[in-house]
C-alpha positions in Angstrom: 89.1 116.4 57.8 89.2 119.5 60.0 85.9 120.7 58.5 84.2 117.4 59.4 85.6 117.6 62.9 84.4 121.2 63.3 81.0 120.2 62.0 80.7 117.4 64.6 81.8 119.8 67.3 79.1 122.3 66.2 76.4 119.6 66.2 77.5 118.6 69.7 77.5 122.2 71.0 74.1 122.8 69.4 72.8 119.7 71.2 74.2 120.8 74.5 72.7 124.3 74.2 69.3 123.1 72.9 68.8 120.0 75.1 70.7 120.7 78.3 70.4 123.6 80.6 73.6 125.7 80.6 73.8 125.7 84.4 73.5 121.9 84.5 76.1 121.5 81.8 78.5 124.0 83.6 78.1 122.1 86.9 78.9 118.8 85.2 81.8 120.3 83.3 83.4 122.0 86.4 82.7 118.9 88.5 84.5 116.7 86.0 87.5 119.0 86.0 87.6 119.1 89.8 87.2 115.4 90.0 90.0 114.8 87.5 92.4 117.3 88.9 91.6 117.0 92.6 91.0 113.2 92.9 92.2 111.2 89.9 95.5 112.8 89.2 96.7 112.7 92.8 95.6 109.1 93.2 97.5 108.1 90.1 100.6 110.0 91.3 100.5 108.3 94.7 100.0 104.9 93.1 102.9 105.5 90.8 105.1 106.6 93.6 104.0 103.6 95.7 104.7 101.1 92.9 108.1 102.7 92.5 109.0 101.1 95.8 108.3 97.6 94.4 111.1 95.4 93.0 111.7 96.2 89.3 110.2 92.9 88.0 106.9 93.7 89.8 106.4 97.3 88.8 105.0 97.0 85.2 102.5 94.2 86.0 101.2 96.0 89.1 100.9 99.3 87.3 99.1 97.7 84.4 96.8 95.9 86.8 96.0 99.2 88.6 95.2 101.0 85.4 93.0 98.2 84.1 91.3 97.8 87.5 90.6 101.5 87.6 89.1 101.6 84.1 86.9 98.6 84.8 85.8 100.0 88.1 84.9 103.4 86.6 82.8 101.7 83.9 81.1 99.3 86.4 80.5 101.8 89.2 77.1 103.1 88.0 75.9 99.5 87.6 77.2 98.5 91.0 75.5 101.5 92.6 72.3 100.7 90.8 71.9 104.0 88.9 68.9 103.6 86.7 67.4 100.7 88.6 63.6 101.0 89.0 61.5 98.9 91.4 58.7 98.6 88.8 61.0 97.2 86.1 62.7 94.1 87.7 64.5 93.2 84.4 66.4 96.4 84.4 69.9 95.9 85.9 69.1 92.4 87.1 72.6 91.0 87.7 74.8 91.0 90.8 77.1 93.7 89.5 79.0 94.1 92.8 79.9 90.4 92.9 80.8 90.4 89.2 83.1 93.4 89.6 84.8 91.6 92.5 85.4 88.5 90.3 86.8 90.6 87.5 89.1 92.6 89.9 90.3 89.3 91.4 91.2 88.0 87.9 93.1 91.2 87.2 95.0 90.8 90.4 95.7 87.1 89.7 97.0 88.0 86.3 99.3 90.7 87.8 100.7 88.2 90.3 101.4 85.6 87.6 103.0 88.2 85.3 105.1 89.6 88.2 106.2 86.1 89.3 107.1 85.2 85.7 109.2 88.4 85.3 110.9 87.8 88.7 111.6 84.2 87.8 113.0 85.2 84.4 115.2 87.8 85.9 116.4 85.4 88.5 117.3 82.8 85.9 119.1 85.4 83.7 121.4 86.3 86.5 122.5 82.8 87.4 125.9 81.8 85.9 125.9 78.8 83.5 126.2 75.3 85.0 129.7 74.9 83.6 130.9 78.0 85.5 129.2 76.8 88.7 130.9 73.4 88.5 134.3 75.0 87.8 133.9 77.2 90.8 133.2 74.3 93.1 136.2 72.2 92.2 138.6 75.1 91.9 139.8 74.2 88.4 139.9 77.5 86.5 141.7 78.7 83.4 143.7 81.9 83.4 140.8 83.7 81.7 138.4 82.6 84.5 136.6 79.8 82.6 136.5 76.2 83.7 139.3 73.8 82.5 138.3 71.3 79.8 
């Protein structure tokens, strides 16, 4: 397996050296590292800290929604910005990608709200005492062990 992996790495490196200028590749590689370490990681850390302020039931759905929305946005951004669109080829990138991205992000947000509300409601119901305990507490009839009298 390692030999096959090394062979594929070799093919990729040969393609980079043969087809891409070393300076262009180096700029892209350094730019990707700077973008990752200087923008993406701090943004994720800030988002994680900000979602830590939310109630416990809401944290996981909001974090998942942010991760999914970030991935969808990263994939859709070149289409939204129109990279590759040419005036002489109207069928290339013909859709309203900005609107479609807005629709998808709205659906992700709605799913997060529904999941957060469901988790909040389930946690709220779990903490409520059973109906028999609530009835016993109202009329004052309690056993020595704290349960209602039968």
